[in-house]
N, C-alpha and C positions, 0 to 999 in steps of 0.2 A: 458298210460296216454291218456286221451281223451279231446279234446277241444270242448266245447259247444258253442252255438250261443252267449251267454253273454260274454264269454271269448274272442271270435273272435271280438266282438264289442269293447271290452276294448282294445285289442291289436291294432285295427285300430285307436281308439281314441289316444292311446299313440304314435302311429306312425304318427299321424296327417294326416290320410288318410280318405277321405270321402267315406264311404261305405253305399249304400242304404240298407234298412232293408230287401228287397227281395233278396239281394246278400249275406247276412250274412250266410245262410246255406251252400252255395258253398264255401265261405271263410273258414268256420269252417272245411268243408270236406278237403279242400286243406291243412290246418294246420295238420289235422289228417293224411293225406297221407304223409306229410313231416316227421312227428314224427314216423310214421310206418317205413319209409325208414331208419331213424336214428336208430331205434331199430334193424333193419336188420343188419346195419353196426356194431352195438355193439356186435352182435353174432359172427362176424368174429374173428378167432383166429389170432392175430398178434404177438404172442409171438416169440421173436427172429428176427422180421423183423425190419430192420433199417429204420429210417425216410429218405425220399428221397426229393431232391430239384426238380427233374424232372423225367420223365419216362425214360429218357436216363441217364446213369451214367455220372456225370460231377462234377467238383469242382467249387465252387463259386470263382469268381475273388476276390482277396484280394488287399487291398490298405492300405497304412499307414494311421493311424488315426491322422490327423493333420488339423489345421485350415487353409483353403486355401483362404477364402474370409471373411473378417471381418472388424471391425472398420469402419462401414458404417452407424452408427446410424442416422446421419443427413439425409442421402439419403433415408433410409428406412422410417423415420418419415415424410419426405416430402410428402409421399403418404397418410398420415393419414389425415382424415377430421378434427380431433382435437387431438393435441399432447400437453402434458404439462409435464414439468420437465423431458424430455427425455423418456416419455412413451406414448403409445397410450391411449387416454382418451375415455372412453365409458360411456354411460348413466347407471345410477344405475338401476338394474333390480330386485333386491331383497329388499323387504321392511324390 
């Protein structure tokens, strides 16, 4: 897969990053370098390799799954600029 200048410009626009037109070829090349590295990673045989949490063998700490802090709706909503009927109120963004 190859990223051209138009695709790089579209990605920058979607990410809401301002990229000058003279910088687009370098951005496209960076994307292509990243995709090339991902293709190299896809070539590695990982059959039989277990997923790791860390480079050193360890177990994740476990805790009981229980509510430890709750029933604070009034305190949480006190931080809201606009709260109605027990919820955060936000302006409508979709027409």
